[in-house]
C-alpha positions in Angstrom: 77.0 -127.0 -43.6 75.1 -129.4 -41.5 76.6 -128.0 -38.3 75.6 -124.5 -39.3 72.0 -125.6 -39.9 71.9 -127.3 -36.5 73.2 -124.2 -34.8 70.6 -122.1 -36.6 67.9 -124.5 -35.6 69.1 -124.4 -32.0 69.2 -120.6 -32.0 65.6 -120.5 -33.4 64.5 -123.0 -30.7 66.1 -120.9 -28.0 64.5 -117.8 -29.4 61.1 -119.3 -29.4 61.6 -120.7 -25.9 62.7 -117.2 -24.7 59.8 -115.6 -26.4 57.3 -118.0 -24.9 58.9 -117.4 -21.4 58.5 -113.7 -21.9 54.9 -114.0 -22.9 54.3 -116.2 -19.9 55.9 -113.7 -17.5 54.4 -110.6 -19.1 52.6 -109.8 -15.9 56.0 -108.9 -14.4 56.4 -105.9 -16.8 56.9 -102.5 -15.2 54.0 -100.0 -15.1 53.9 -96.2 -14.8 53.3 -96.5 -11.0 55.3 -99.6 -9.9 58.6 -100.8 -11.4 58.9 -104.5 -12.2 61.3 -107.0 -10.8 63.6 -106.7 -13.8 63.6 -102.9 -13.6 64.9 -102.2 -10.1 65.5 -98.6 -9.2 68.7 -99.6 -7.5 70.2 -100.6 -10.9 71.8 -98.3 -13.3 70.3 -100.1 -16.3 67.2 -102.3 -16.6 67.6 -106.0 -17.1 67.5 -107.4 -20.7 64.4 -109.3 -19.7 62.6 -106.0 -19.2 63.1 -105.2 -22.9 62.1 -108.7 -23.8 58.9 -108.4 -21.8 58.1 -105.1 -23.6 58.4 -106.7 -27.0 56.4 -109.8 -26.1 52.7 -110.0 -26.1 50.8 -111.5 -23.1 50.0 -115.1 -23.3 46.3 -115.8 -23.6 45.1 -119.2 -22.6 42.5 -120.8 -24.8 39.0 -120.9 -23.3 37.7 -124.4 -22.8 34.7 -125.3 -24.9 31.6 -125.7 -22.7 29.6 -128.7 -23.6 25.9 -128.0 -23.8 24.1 -130.4 -21.5 20.9 -131.7 -22.9 18.1 -131.2 -20.3 14.7 -132.6 -21.4 11.9 -130.2 -20.7 8.3 -130.7 -19.9 7.2 -130.1 -23.5 9.6 -132.9 -24.7 8.0 -135.2 -22.2 4.5 -134.2 -23.2 5.5 -134.8 -26.9 7.0 -138.2 -26.0 3.9 -139.2 -24.1 1.5 -138.0 -26.8 -1.1 -140.2 -28.4 1.1 -141.0 -31.4 4.0 -142.4 -29.4 2.1 -145.1 -27.4 -0.4 -147.7 -28.4 -4.0 -146.7 -28.0 -6.3 -148.5 -25.7 -9.1 -148.4 -28.3 -7.5 -151.3 -30.2 -9.3 -154.4 -29.0 -7.4 -157.6 -28.3 -7.9 -160.6 -30.7 -11.2 -162.5 -30.5 -9.4 -165.8 -30.0 -7.5 -164.5 -27.0 -8.5 -166.3 -23.9 -9.1 -164.5 -20.6 -6.3 -165.0 -18.1 -7.4 -167.2 -15.2 -7.3 -165.6 -11.8 -8.2 -162.3 -10.2 -6.7 -160.2 -12.9 -8.0 -156.9 -14.3 -9.2 -156.4 -17.8 -6.3 -155.8 -20.3 -8.0 -152.8 -21.8 -8.3 -151.2 -18.4 -4.6 -151.9 -17.7 -3.5 -150.5 -21.0 -5.6 -147.4 -20.5 -4.0 -146.8 -17.1 -0.5 -147.5 -18.4 -0.6 -145.3 -21.5 -2.8 -142.5 -20.2 -1.5 -139.0 -21.0 0.5 -137.0 -18.5 -1.6 -134.7 -16.3 0.9 -132.3 -14.8 0.1 -130.5 -11.5 -0.6 -126.8 -11.3 2.9 -126.2 -10.0 4.5 -127.9 -13.0 2.1 -126.6 -15.6 2.3 -122.9 -14.6 5.5 -120.9 -14.9 7.6 -120.4 -11.8 7.4 -116.6 -12.2 3.6 -116.6 -12.5 3.2 -114.0 -9.7 5.5 -111.6 -11.5 3.7 -112.1 -14.8 0.3 -111.6 -13.2 1.5 -108.3 -11.6 2.8 -107.1 -14.9 -0.5 -107.9 -16.6 -2.4 -106.1 -13.8 -0.2 -103.1 -14.1 -0.7 -103.1 -17.9 -4.5 -103.2 -17.5 -4.4 -100.3 -15.0 -2.3 -98.3 -17.4 -4.8 -98.8 -20.2 -7.6 -97.5 -18.0 -5.8 -94.4 -16.9 -7.3 -91.1 -18.1 -4.1 -89.2 -17.8 -0.6 -90.6 -18.3 1.0 -88.2 -15.8 1.3 -89.4 -12.3 -0.5 -87.6 -9.6 1.9 -85.5 -7.5 0.0 -84.0 -4.6 2.8 -82.5 -2.5 5.0 -81.0 -5.2 5.2 -77.9 -7.3 5.5 -79.8 -10.6 2.5 -78.2 -12.2 2.9 -74.6 -10.9 4.8 -73.4 -14.0 2.1 -74.7 -16.3 -0.3 -72.2 -17.9 -3.9 -72.4 -16.7 -6.3 -73.4 -19.5 -9.8 -72.3 -18.7 -12.7 -74.5 -19.6 -15.0 -73.7 -22.6 -18.0 -73.3 -20.3 -16.4 -70.5 -18.3 -14.4 -68.8 -21.1 -17.3 -68.5 -23.6 -18.4 -65.0 -24.6 -22.1 -66.0 -24.4 -21.8 -66.8 -20.7 -23.1 -69.8 -18.8 -26.6 -71.0 -19.1 -28.9 -69.7 -16.4 -31.1 -72.8 -16.4 -30.4 -74.8 -13.3 -29.0 -71.8 -11.4 -31.6 -69.0 -11.6 -34.6 -70.9 -12.9 -35.5 -74.5 -13.3 -38.1 -74.4 -16.0 -38.2 -72.9 -19.5 -40.4 -69.7 -19.8 -42.2 -68.6 -22.9 -43.8 -65.1 -22.4 -45.8 -65.4 -25.7 -48.0 -68.0 -24.2 -48.7 -66.1 -21.0 -52.4 -65.3 -20.4 -51.7 -62.4 -18.0 -48.6 -60.6 -16.8 -49.0 -61.9 -13.2 -47.9 -65.3 -12.1 -50.4 -67.8 -10.7 -50.7 -67.8 -6.9 -50.8 -71.3 -5.4 -53.2 -71.1 -2.5 -53.6 -74.4 -0.5 -56.2 -75.0 2.1 -54.8 -74.9 5.6 -54.9 -77.8 8.0 -57.4 -77.6 10.8 -55.2 -79.0 13.4 -52.4 -76.5 12.7 -54.8 -73.5 12.6 -56.1 -74.3 16.1 -52.6 -74.5 17.6 -52.4 -72.1 20.5 -56.1 -71.1 20.3 -58.0 -74.0 21.7 -57.9 -74.8 25.5 -58.2 -77.9 27.4 -60.5 -78.5 30.3 -57.7 -77.6 32.7 -57.3 -74.2 31.1 -54.0 -74.8 29.5 -53.1 -74.1 25.9 -52.6 -77.1 23.8 
């Protein structure tokens, strides 16, 4: 009984080992285009391993878990160096504290310089893609100011199939207003004194009226 169980365990172990080997060599399976090494065209029958590879599933290696590296950002540093994380320079030293002897600076000035807040440069404070963001903002503002959303296509026949829509001024049944084209002031015949228009007669210039008529002393016409 014990020998039978040992043989059964050995057979199961060999079967698992063979199955694992088939899963490991699954890439050697034949395809529709190229026969595998266990299915040679020169053989009358395929190798038993070919059938074993067809039954087995490919072995998939477990993906390693990527550890997330902690990278402190600028905001974390600013939060760390905030006014609440460091002692303030406004707290005065004790009254009984004696001044250090020697050419030393004032302790308040030293503490103020040591715990002053971080002042990042323009390169650090601004995003690295600031140029791209500014271009998108400029493009967005230009799009808001556009009168028509359709792009101007000067050298294309894109708009030839569109029906012409006449303007209201030219398609009105009353016709265009003649003011500004035929006359430039409003006329009211009821207020006319006579049927004739006033004649504007201006006095002539003496210099222009004598042109070609007066003579110089030499006898030439001016």
